[in-house]
ROMIRO-180929 format. One record per residue: residue in one letter; x, y, z of N, C-alpha, C, O, CB in turn. Coordinates in steps of 0.1 Angstrom, whole numbers, plus 2048, in hexadecimal, padded with zeros to 3 digits. Glycine has a CB too. Example, Ala and Ser with C-alpha at 12.3 -4.5 7.8 and 13.67 -1.06 7.14 Angstrom:
% residues 2
a8847C784E87B7D384E8847DF84E88E7DF8558717D385A;s8807EA8478897F584788180084F88680B85088D7FA839;
% end
This chain:
% residues 371
m1D98A38DA1CE8AD8DC1C98B38CF1D18B78C71D38B88E6;v1BC8B28CD1B78B68C01B68C58C01B18CC8C91A98B08BE;e1BB8CC8B51BA8DA8B41AC8DF8B01A78DB8A61C48DF8A9;t1A68E78B81998EC8B51988FA8B018E8FF8AC1908EB8C2;r1A49018B11A490F8AD1A590F89D1AA9078971B09168B3;p19F91A89719F91B8891AD91F8841B592588C195925884;f1B191B8781BE91E8721BD9298681B392A8611C491186B;v1C79318681C893C85E1D49388551DF93585A1CA94A864;e1D29388481DD93483E1EA93D8411E99498441D8936830;w1F593683F20293D84220394A83920795483F20D93483F;d20194982C2039548241F99608281FD96B827200951815;l1ED95C82B1E396782F1E896E83C1E897A83C1D6960832;m1EC9668461F196C8521FE9748501FF97F8551F496185D;n20796F84821397684521098383E21598E84321C96E83C;n20898383420599082C1FE99A8352019A68341FD98C820;f1F599583D1EE99E8471F79A48501F79B18521E399684E;m20099D8562099A28602139AC85A2169B6860211997867;v2189A984E2219B28472199C084421F9CA8462259AC839;d20D9BF83F2059CB83D2029D38492039DF8491F89C7836;v2009CC8541FD9D386120A9DA86620A9E686A1F79CA86C;f2159D38662229D886A2259E58612299EF86722D9CE868;e2229E48542259F084C21C9FB84F220A0784F2229EC83D;k20F9F9853206A0385720BA0A864208A168661F89FE859;y213A0286C218A08878226A0E87622CA128802199FD883;g22AA1086A236A17867243A0E86524DA14862239A20872;v241A0186524D9F886324F9F78532459F384C24B9EA869;p25B9FA84E25D9F984025A9EB83B25C9E184226C9FD83C;r2559EA82F24F9DD82A25A9D182B2579C683024A9DE81C;e2669D48272709CA8272739C58362759B983827D9CF821;d2739CF83F2759CB84D2689C485226A9BA85A2779D8855;a25D9C884E2509C18522509B384E24A9AA8552449C984D;m2559B08432569A283E25F99984725B98E84A25B9A182F;i26A99F84B27299885526B99586226B98A8672809A0857;c26599F86725E99E87425399487425198C87D2599AC878;a24B99586923F98B86824597D86723F97486D23798F85C;d24F97B86025596D85E25A96886B25895C86E26096D854;v26097187326596C88025A96888925B95E89026E978887;l24F97088A24496D89223D96088E23A95789623A978892;l23B95F88123495387C23D94687D23893B87E23095586D;e24A94887D25393C87F25093688D25192A88F26294087E;s24D93F89724993A8A423D9308A323D9268A92479458AE;d23393589C22792D89A22992089222391689521C935894;r23292188823691588023C90B8892398FF88723F919875;r24390F89324A90689C2419028A82458FA8B025790C8A1;g2359078A922D9058B423090C8C122B9098CB22D8F68B7;i2389178BF23C91F8CB23392B8CB2379368C724B9248CA;e2279298CF21C9338CE21E93F8D72189498D620F92D8D0;s22793D8E12299488EB2309548E423095F8E92329438F6;h2369518D823E95C8D123995E8C32409658BB24D9588D1;g22E9598BF22995A8B221F9668B02219718B622294E8AD;c2149638A920A96E8A72039738B31FD97D8B420096989C;n20596B8BE1FF96F8CB20697C8D02009848D72029648D6;r21297E8CB21A98A8D021A9958C62209A08C82289868D4;f2149938BA21499D8B02109AB8B52179B58B320B9988A4;k2049AB8BB1FF9B88C02069BD8CD20B9C88CD1F09B78C2;p2059B58D820A9BA8E42199BE8E521D9C78EC2079B18EF;i2229B68DF2309B88E02369C18D52409C88D82379AA8DF;y22F9C28CA2359CA8BF22C9D68BC2309E18BD2379C18B3;l2209D48B82179DF8B42149E88BF2159F58BE20A9DA8AE;d2119E38CB20D9EB8D621A9F48DB2189FF8DF2089E38E2;r2259EE8DA2319F58DE235A008D323AA0A8D723D9EB8DF;i2329FD8C7234A088BD22BA138C022FA1F8C0232A028AE;k21EA108C3215A1B8C7219A228D3218A2F8D4207A158C9;k21EA1B8DD222A218EA22FA298E9232A318F2224A168F4;g237A268DE243A2E8DC24FA278E325AA2D8E4242A3B8E2;t24EA1A8E6259A138EC260A0A8E2269A028E6255A0B8F8;l25CA0B8D6262A038CB260A0B8BE255A0F8BA25B9F58C9;l26BA0E8B726BA168AB269A0D89F270A0389D278A1E8AA;p25FA1189625CA0888B267A088802699FE879250A0D884;k26FA1387F27AA13876287A1187D28AA1788727AA2186E;t28FA0787829BA0387F2A7A098792ABA0686E29C9F387F;n2ADA128812B9A1987D2C5A118822CAA1488D2B9A27881;i2CAA0887A2D69FF87F2E3A0787D2E6A0B8722D69F2877;e2EAA088882F7A0E888302A0388B3019FC8952F8A1A892;i30CA028823179F8885321A0088D328A0988831D9F3877;i3239FC89A32CA028A333A9FD8A1344A058A1328A008B1;k33B9F089E3489EA89C3479DE89333D9D689434E9E58AA;d3509DD8893509D387F35E9CE87D3669D58773499D8872;t3619C288036E9BB87E36C9AF8753609AC8723759B888B;p3769A887137499D86836C99286F36598A868382997865;t36B99187C36498688335998B88D35398389336D97D889;t35899888F34E99D8983469A989334B9B188A3559A18A5;v33B9AC8993329B789632C9BC8A33279B48AB3289B488B;v32C9C98A53249CF8B031A9D98AA31E9E18A232D9D68BB;m30E9D88AD3039DF8A72FB9E78B12F89E28BC2FB9D689E;d2F69F28AD2EC9FA8B52DF9FA8AD2DF9FF8A22F1A088B9;a2D49F58B32C79F48AC2BFA018AE2B5A028A82BF9E88B0;h2C3A0A8B72BDA168B92AEA148BC2A5A1C8B72BFA208AD;d2AAA0A8C329DA088C8293A048BD287A068BE298A148CF;g298A008B12909FC8A628B9ED8A828C9E78B32979FE899;m2879E789D2829D989E28E9CF8A02979CE89827B9D5891;g28E9C88AB2999BF8AE29A9B48A42A59B08A22969B98BC;m28F9B089E2909A68942979AA88729E9A28812829A1890;v2969B788429C9BC8782AC9BD87A2B39BA8722979CA874;a2AF9C28862BE9C48892C49B688A2CF9B48862C09CB897;s2BD9AC8902C299F8922C49988842CE9908822B999689B;h2BB99A87B2BC99486E2C999A8662D09928602AF998865;k2CB9A78672D79AD8612E39A78682ED9A48612D69BC863;m2E39A68752EF9A087C2F29928782FE98F8752EC9A088B;m2E89898772EB97C8732F097B8642F89728612DE973875;e2EB98385C2F098384E2FF98684E3069808472E898D845;m30399085631199485631998A85C3249878573129A185E;l31598386731D97986E31F96D86632996786631797687C;i31496985F31595D85632095F84C32895684930795A850;e32096B84632A96E83B33896D84134296983B32797B835;k33A97384D34797385434B96585735796185534697C860;a34295D85C34594F86034994685435193D85533A949868;k34394984934694283C35594483935C93B83433E947831;k35A95083C36895483937295084437D94C841369962835;y36E95285037795185B37494686537C94386E37895E863;g36993F86336693386C35D93687835692E87C37392E870;m35F94287E35694688935495588835B95D88235D942896;a34895988E34596788F33B96989A33396189D33F96C881;g33D9758A03349788AB32F9878AB3379908A633B9768B8;g32398A8B031E9978AF31599A8BB3109918C231799A8A2;s3139A78BD30A9AB8C83039B88C43079C08BB3139AE8D5;i2F79B98CA2EE9C58C72EA9CB8D42E69C48DD2E29C08BE;c2EB9D98D42E59E08E02DA9E88DB2D79EA8CF2F19E98E6;n2D29EE8E52C79F68E32BD9F08D92B99F68CF2CBA048DD;s2BA9E38DB2B19DC8D32A49DA8DA2A19DF8E52B79CF8CE;t29B9D28D328E9CE8D828C9C08D62949B98D12839D78D2;h2809BB8DA27D9AC8D92809A78CB27B9AD8C126E9AA8DD;f28799C8CA28B9978BD28598A8B928A9838B029A9958BD;g27A9878C027297A8BC27996E8C228096F8CC2719798AD;i2779628BC27D9568C228C9578BE2909598B327694A8BC;a2949548C82A39548C62A79498BB2B194B8B42AA9518D3;g29F93E8BB2A29338B22A19378A32A793089A2999288B4;y29A9428A029A9478922A894B88D2AB948882290953891;w2AF9518962BC9578922C794B8912CF94B8892C196189C;t2C694289B2D093789A2CC92E88E2D59278892CF92F8A7;t2C092D88B2BC92587F2C192B8722C49248692AD92387E;m2C29388722C993E8662D79398642DB9368582C994E868;a2DE93786F2EB93186E2EB9238692F391F8602F393287B;a2E291B86F2E090D86B2DD90B85C2E29028552D6906873;k2D59148572D19138492DD9168402DE9118342C691E845;a2E791D8452F392083E2FE91584130991683D2F992E842;g2FA90A8483038FF84B30C9028563178FD85730B8FC83F;m30790B86031090F86B30890D8782FC90B87831491D869;i31090F88330A90E89030691C89530E92689331490889B;g2FB91E89A2F792B89F2F592B8AE2EF9228B42EA930898;v2F99368B52F79388C32F39468C52F994F8C03059348CB;c2E99488CE2E59568D02DD9578DE2D994D8E32DC95C8C5;g2DC9638E22D59658EF2D19748EF2D597C8E82DD9628FB;t2C89778F92C39858FA2BF9879092BA97E90F2B79888F1;n2C199390E2BB99691B2AD99C9182A999D90D2C49A1923;a2A699F9232989A39212949AA92E29C9AC93828F99791F;r2889B092E2839B793A2849AE9462819A29452749BC937;p2879B39512899AB95D27D9A49622729AA96428F9B4969;s27E99696327298E96727798296F26E97B97426A98A95B;v28497F96F28997397629097798329898098329296B96C;a28D96F98D29497299A2A196999B2A195E99628A96E9A6;p2AB96E9A12B79669A42B495C9AF2AB95E9B62C396F9A8;t2BC9519AF2BA9479BA2BB94E9C82C49559CA2C593C9B8;f2B194A9D02AF94F9DE2A995D9DD2A89649E82BD94F9E5;g2A69629D229F9709D129196F9CC28C9649C82A79789C7;v28A97A9CD27C97B9C92799869C026E9889BA27297B9D5;e28498E9BD28299A9B52869979A72909919A428B9A69BB;p27D99C99D28099998F28C9A298B28C9AE98B27499D986;m29799C9872A49A39842A89A19762AD9AB96F2AE99F98D;m2A79959702AC9929632A098E95A29598B95F2B7988963;g2A398E94D29898994329897A94229F97394929B98F936;t28F97593A28E96793729A96292F29C95692F28196492F;n2A196A9292AF9689242B295B91E2B99529232B896A930;p2AC9589122AF94C90B2BE94A9072C49549032A694B8FF;l2C293E9082D093A9032CD92F8F92C99248FD2D993590F;t2CF9328EC2CA92A8E12D59258D82DF92C8D52C09328D9;f2D49188D42DD9128CB2D690B8C02CC9048C22E69088D3;t2DA90C8B42D59048A92E18FE8A22EB90589E2CD90D89F;m2E18F189F2EC8E98992E68E188E2DC8DA8902F38E08A3;p2EC8E28822E78DA8772EA8CB8792F48C887E2ED8DF869;t2E08C38742E28B48752E08AE8672DC8B585E2D98AE880;d2E18A18662DE89B8592D08968592CC88E8502E888F857;e2C889B8622BA8978632B18A285C2B68AC8572B5895871;e2A48A085C29B8AA85629A8B785E2958C185928D8A4854;f29F8B686A29E8C28732AB8C487A2B28BA87D2928C187D;d2AD8D187E2B98D48862B88D08942AD8CE8992BD8E3884;f2C38CF89B2C38CF8AA2C18DE8AE2CA8E68AB2D08C98B1;n2B68E18B42B28EF8B72AD8F18C52A28EE8C82A88F48AD;l2B68F68CE2B38F88DC2B09078DD2B990F8DE2BE8F38E5;d2A390A8DE29F9188DF2969198EB28A9178EA29891D8D2;c29B91E8F629391E90229992990C2A592C90C292911909;a29092E91529493791F29D93192929D92492A28893E925;t2A49389312AC93393C2A49339492AA9319542B993B93E;c29793694828E935954284929951284924945286942957;i27C92595A27391A95826891D94E26591594526C916965;i26392994F25892D94625B93B94226094394924A92B94C;q25693F93625894D93124B95593124094F93225E94D923;n24D96293124196B93123796892722B96792A245979930;g23B96591A23296291022995691221E95690E23A960903;k22F94C91922794091C21C94392621193E925230935922;i21F94C93021594F93A20A9589331FF95693721C957946;e20E96192A2059689231FB95F91B1EF96191A20C972919;f2019559151F994B90E1F09439171E4941913203941906;y1F59409231EC93992C1E09429301D593E9321F4935939;e1E494F9331D99589371CF95A92C1C395A92F1E096693A;r1D395B91F1CA95C9141C19509131B595090F1D195E907;s1C79449171C09379151B89349221B19299221CA92C912;g1B893C92C1B19399381B792E9401B09279471A3936935;k1C592C93F1CB9219461D49269521D99319521D491993C;q1D691D95B1DF9209661EE91E9621F19169591DC917972;t1F792696820592396620A91896F20691897B20D931968;p21190F96A21690397321C90898022391298021F8FA96B;k21A90098A22090499722F9039972358FA99021A8FA9A2;g23690C99E24490B99F24C9139942589129932498FE99F;c24491B98D24A92398224C932986256939981242923975;v24393798F2439459922439479A123C93F9A823794C98C;i24A9509A624B9539B52469619B824996A9B025A9519BA;n23F9639C323B9709C62459769D024E9709D522D9719CC;k2429839D524C98A9DD24D9839EB2569869F32489989DF;d24397A9EE2439739FB24A9669FA24B95EA04235971A01;g2509639EE2579579EC24E94B9EA25293F9EB25F9549F8;e24194D9E62389429E32359419D423594B9CD22B9449EB;t2349359CF2319339C12229369BF2199339C72349259BC;i21F93D9B32119409AF20E93A9A221793999920F94F9B0;t20193899F1FD9319931F393898A1F193597E1F8923996;d1EB9419901E19489881E795197E1EE95B9811D7950991;s1E594E9711ED9559661EA9649661F396C9641E994F959;a1DD9689671DA9769671E197D9731E69889711CB978967;t1E097797E1E697D98A1F597E9881FB98898C1E3975997;i1FB97498320A97498020E98097821798797B20F96797A;l20798296D20A98C96320999A96A2119A396820198C957;k1FE99B9721FC9A89792079AB98320C9B69841EE9A8980;e20A9A098B2149A29962229A499022B9AB99621499699F;m22599D98523299F97F2349AD97A23F9B397B234995973;r2299B397422A9C196F22C9CA97A2339D597921D9C5967;a2279C79862299CF9922369CC99923A9D39A321D9CD99C;g23E9C299424A9BF99B2499B79A72529B59AF2529CB99E;n23D9B19A923A9A99B523B99A9B32389929BC22C9AD9BA;a23F9969A72409879A524C98699B24F98F99323398199F;a25297A99A25D97799125D96998D25896099326A97A999;l26296798126495997B27095398327995A98726695A96C;l27094698327B93E98928493997E27F935974275933992;p29193998129A93497729992497529391E97E2A993797B;l29E91F96B29E9119692A490A9752AE90E97B2A790D95C;g29D8FF9792A18F99862988FC9912978F599B2AF8FC989;g29190899028890C99A28D9139A62989199A528190099F;m2869139B128991B9BD2949149C52949089C727D91C9C5;g29E91C9C92A89189D22B290F9CB2B49109BF2A29109DD;e2BA9079D32C58FF9CE2C18F09CD2C98E99C62D09019D6;e2B78EB9D32B48DD9D42B28D79C62B78CC9C32A88DA9DD;t2AC8DE9BD2AA8DA9AF2B38E19A62B08E299A29B8DB9AB;a2BD8E79AB2C88EE9A32C38FA99B2C78FD9902CD8E4999;g2BB9029A22B690F99C2C291899A2C19219912AD9159A5;y2CD9169A12D991F99F2DF91D9912E692698C2E391C9AA;k2DC91198B2E290F97E2DA9189732E191E96B2E190097A;g2CD9189742C592096B2C992F96E2CA9379642B791E96D;y2CA93397B2CE94097E2DB9449782DD94F9732CF94298E;g2E593B9782F293D9722F193F9632F794895E2FB931975;f2E993795C2E893894E2E194594A2E494C9402E192C948;t2D79499522D09559502DA9619512D996B9492C495795A;t2E396095B2EC96B95D2F796B9512FB97694D2F496996A;v2FB96094C30495F9412FE96793530596F92F30695093C;v2F19649322EA96B9272E997A92A2EB9829212DD965924;e2E797E9362E698C93A2F39939372F499E9322E198E949;i2FE98D93B30B99393A30F99492B31399F92731698B941;l30E98992431298991530999390D30E99A90431197B90F;s2FC9949112F399D9092F79AB90B2F69B39022E599A90D;a2FB9AF9182FD9BD91B30C9C091930F9CB9132F99BF929;a3159B891E3239BB91E32A9BB9113339C390E32B9B2927;l3269B290832C9B28FA3289BE8F232F9C18E83289A58F3;s31C9C48F53179CF8ED3199DC8F43159E78EE3099CD8E9;g31D9DC90131E9E89093109ED90C30D9F990D3269F3901;g3069E490D2F89E890E2F39E891D2FB9E79262EF9DF907;q2E69E991F2E09EA92C2DD9DC9312DD9D292A2D49F392C;f2D99DB93E2D69CE9442CD9D09512CB9DB9562E49C8948;l2C99C49552C09C39612B59CD9612AD9CE9572C99C596E;k2B39D596C2A79DD96D2A69E896229C9EE9602A79E497B;a2B29EC95C2B19F69512A99F19452A69F993C2C09F994D;l2A69E494529F9DF9392909DE93C2899D79342A49D1936;s28B9E494627D9E294A2739E99412679E594127B9E8958;g2779F293826E9F9930266A0493725CA099322649EF92A;v26AA07943263A1194B26EA1A951277A1695725BA0B957;g26CA27950275A31955274A3496326AA2F96A274A3E94D;e27DA3C96927CA3F97726FA4797B26BA47986288A4797B;d269A4D97025DA55972251A4C971245A5197225CA60969;g253A3F96F248A3696D242A3595F238A2D95D23DA39977;k247A3D956242A3D948249A33940255A30942243A4B943;p243A2E935249A2592C255A2B925256A3692223FA20921;q260A2292426CA2791D271A1B91426CA10915277A2B927;m27BA1E90C281A14903287A0890C28BA0A91728BA1A8FA;y2879FC90628C9F190E29B9EF90D2A19EA9172859E4908;h2A19F39022B09F39012B69E59032BF9E390B2B69FD90B;l2B09DB8FD2B49CD8FF2C29CA8F82C69D28EF2AA9C38FA;g2C99C08FC2D59BC8F62D49AD8F12CE9A58F72E19BD8FF;h2DA9AA8E62DB99D8E02E99998DD2F19A28DB2D299B8D4;f2EC98C8DD2F99878D82F797C8CF2EE9748D03039848E4;f30197A8C530096F8BB30D96A8B83179718B72F99758AE;f30E95D8B631B9568B231894D8A630E9458A732294F8BD;v32094C89C31F94389132C93B89033694189031B94A884;i32B92E88F33792588F33591D88232B91688033891C89B;n34091D87A33F91586D34690886F35390787034691E862;p33F8FD86E3458EF8703508EC8653588E386833A8E5870;e34F8F385A3598F084F3678F38543718ED84F3568F8843;f3688FC85E3768FF86337A8F586E3858F787337590D869;f3728EB8713768E187A3778D48723818D286B36B8DF886;m36E8CB87436F8BE86D3668BD8613648B285B36C8B2876;g3608C885D3578C88513488C78553458C285F35B8BD848;l3408CD84D3318CE84F32B8C084F3238BD85832A8D7845;d32F8B88463298AA84532C8A285132389B85632E8A3838;t3388A385633C89B8623348A186E32F89987634B89D865;f3338AE86F32B8B487A31D8AF87A3178AB88432C8C387A;k3168B086E3088AD86D30689E8702FC89A8773038B085F;k30F89586B30D88786E30F88487D30787C88231887F866;t31988A88331B88789130F88D89A30A8868A332888E896;a30B8998962FF89F89D2F389689C2EB8948A52FD8AD898;g2F189188F2E588988D2E687C8942DC87789A2E488687E;d2F28768952F486989C2F186B8AB2EB8628B130286489A;i2F68768B02F38788BF2E487A8C12DF8748CB2FA8858C3;c2DD8818B92CE8838BB2C78768B92BE8728C12C988D8B1;r2CB86E8AF2C58618AD2C78578B82BF8508BD2C985A8A0;g2D48588BE2D784F8C92CF8538D52CA84A8DC2E68518CC;l2CD8608D82C48648E32B685F8E22B085A8EB2C58738E5;r2B18618D62A385D8D32A084E8D42958498D729E8628C6;a2AB8468D12AA8388D12AD8328DF2AC8268E12B48328C8;s2B083A8E92B38358F62A68308FD29B8338F92BA83F8FF;n2A882990929D82391029382E91529883891B2A281A91B;k28782C91327C83591727783292527782792927183690D;a27283C92B26C83B93825F83393725983592C26A848940;p25B82C94124E82594024282E93C24183994224B81E94D;g23A82A93322F83292E23283D92422984391F22983993A;e23F83F92124384991724484290924B83890824F85191B;e23F8498FF23F8438F124C8468EA25183E8E12338488E9;r2528528ED25E8568E52668608EC2618678F625A85B8D7;i2738618E827C86C8ED27E8758E22808718D62898658F2;y27F8828E528188D8DB28E8938DD2948928E72768978DC;t2938998D229F8A28D329B8B08D02918B28C92AB89D8CA;a2A28BA8D429F8C88D329D8CB8C42A58C98BC2A98D18D9;g2918D18C128E8D58B32858CB8AD27E8CF8A229B8D68AB;e2838BF8B227B8B58AC26C8B88AD2658B78A327E8A78B2;k2688BC8B925A8C08BB2568CC8B224A8CC8AD2578C38C9;e25F8D58B125C8E18A825A8DD89A2528E28922678EB8AA;y2638D38952628CE8882558C788624E8C887B26E8C5885;l2518BF88F2448B788E2388C188E22E8BF8872428AD89A;a2398CC89622F8D689622D8DC8882228DF8832328E18A0;w2398DF8812388E48742328DA86A22A8DF8612468E886F;l2358CE86B22F8C48622208C38642198C285A2358B6865;d21C8C587020D8C58732068D286E1FB8D186920B8C3881;r20D8DD86E2078EA86B2098EF85D2028F885920B8F4875;k2138EA8562178F084A20C8F283F20C8FB8372238E9844;d2038E883F1F88E98361EB8EE83C1E18EF8351F58DB830;k1EB8F18491E08F68501E09058521D690C84F1DE8EF85D;g1EB90A8571EC91885A1EE91A8691F29118701E091F856;v1EC92686D1EE92A87B1E19288831D792E87F1F293987C;p1E192188E1D591F8961D392C89E1DD9318A51D69138A0;v1C793289E1C593F8A41B993E8AE1AE93A8AB1C1949899;g1BC9418BB1B29418C51A994D8C51AB9568BD1B99408D3;e19F94D8CD1949578CC19A9658CF19696E8C818A9548D6;s1A39668D91A89748DC1B09798D11AF9858CE1B09738E9;i1B89718CA1C09768BF1B79798B31BA9828AB1CA96B8BB;q1AC9718B11A39748A619D9828A819D98A89E19796A8A7;k19A9868B41959948B619F99E8B419C9A98AE1909958C5;e1AC99B8B71B79A58B51B99A78A61BB9B28A11C49A08BB;l1B999C89E1BB99D8901B09A58891B39AD8801BC98F88A;i1A39A388D1989AA8871999B988B1979C288218B9A588C;a19D9BC89719E9CA89C1AA9D18941A89DC8901A19CA8AB;l1B59CA8921C09CF88B1BC9D287C1C09DC8761CC9C688B;r1B59C98761B19CA8681A89D78671AA9DF85E1A99BE864;d19F9D88701969E486F19D9F187219B9FB86C18A9E2879;e1A69F187C1AE9FC87F1B7A018741B8A0D8711B79FA88C;c1BD9F886D1C69FB8621BF9FC8541C59FF84A1D19F0861;g1B29FA8541AB9FB8471AE9F083D1AE9F38311ADA09842;l1B29E58411B79DA8381AA9D18351AA9C58381C29D183E;t1A19D782E1949D182B1959C582218C9BD82018A9DB826;q1A19C381B1A29B88121A49AB8191A39A08121AE9BB809;y1A69AB8261A899F82D19B9998341949A183A1B39A1838;k19998D83218E98683819497983E19A97183718298382F;f19297684B19796B85118E95F85118196185219B96E860;p19395385118A94785018194685C17694085B19293B84F;f18594B86817D94987417195387416995387E18694C880;e17095C86A16596586A15995E86314E965863169971862;g15A95285F14E94B85914D94C84A144947844142950860;
% end
């Protein structure tokens, strides 16, 4: 598919986002982390979590008071191999970055390390944090709970978040094995992207309170906010296509995210108080880092992981299919395509960027789509 949207250079978009974050009260060093996490989504072609979410998920929440721009990280517990952290409703990306730095150092010394964060906020793509481990020659595992939007099997009420369970493993190839996906069929950000693009949500992803699947993206977002619709777990509705498996994995992430940090869960993560007014989200995250050097060595691990991926890609293809991919490969190809072009920006995001520039008085910025 030919890209028709205009591109904004990476450095230009990064500098703009950092400056806007700073205008909203985020300390510059923290703003640099947050901007990089968001743009990493776009580098990988995961547009549901990139600059599309810059304003609605972060800036609007700072304005609304459900996200604090300054992150006061409190270390609740620190042992040779574990960390428990309280983010005090600050930037989830900043707390997660600190967590991964600490765990990587512990795993270098002890072989494994694990951590959890309570009272946090949206931390961007989970794969950013597991990739930090892979860059250090280690295996990364992480997950997070989120505002309730997924129904349990045989249910129609949104109870759990999209709850990604994410793994990154270094290989001897140009790219890592990177499985970064929600434990439901589709995530909120993808539906938001469909709605912005005027597209329908695929059938069988969302269920309404009457147990019927719905596809109109704008209607889905409206009904989900009202609690009248829910996402379906991986496997879909009921047991025939094993929806209970996705439901089970979603629950695993919910438990680890909340129980390891002593944090909140299920409906308490809605971002809405009993009085109907906005409140802090109080999300929980968990992270594990495993050092292959404490097993059979990094080189052995990378070679075996690479051999497995190459073997899968070389297997017999279905009729009409040109190739088989392994997790992380499409994201790597997206980066190769975009690295010299920049971030593709649709019309609705163009309007948001111009409005933010004018609001923040950042007159030094001029975007290529302005002519």
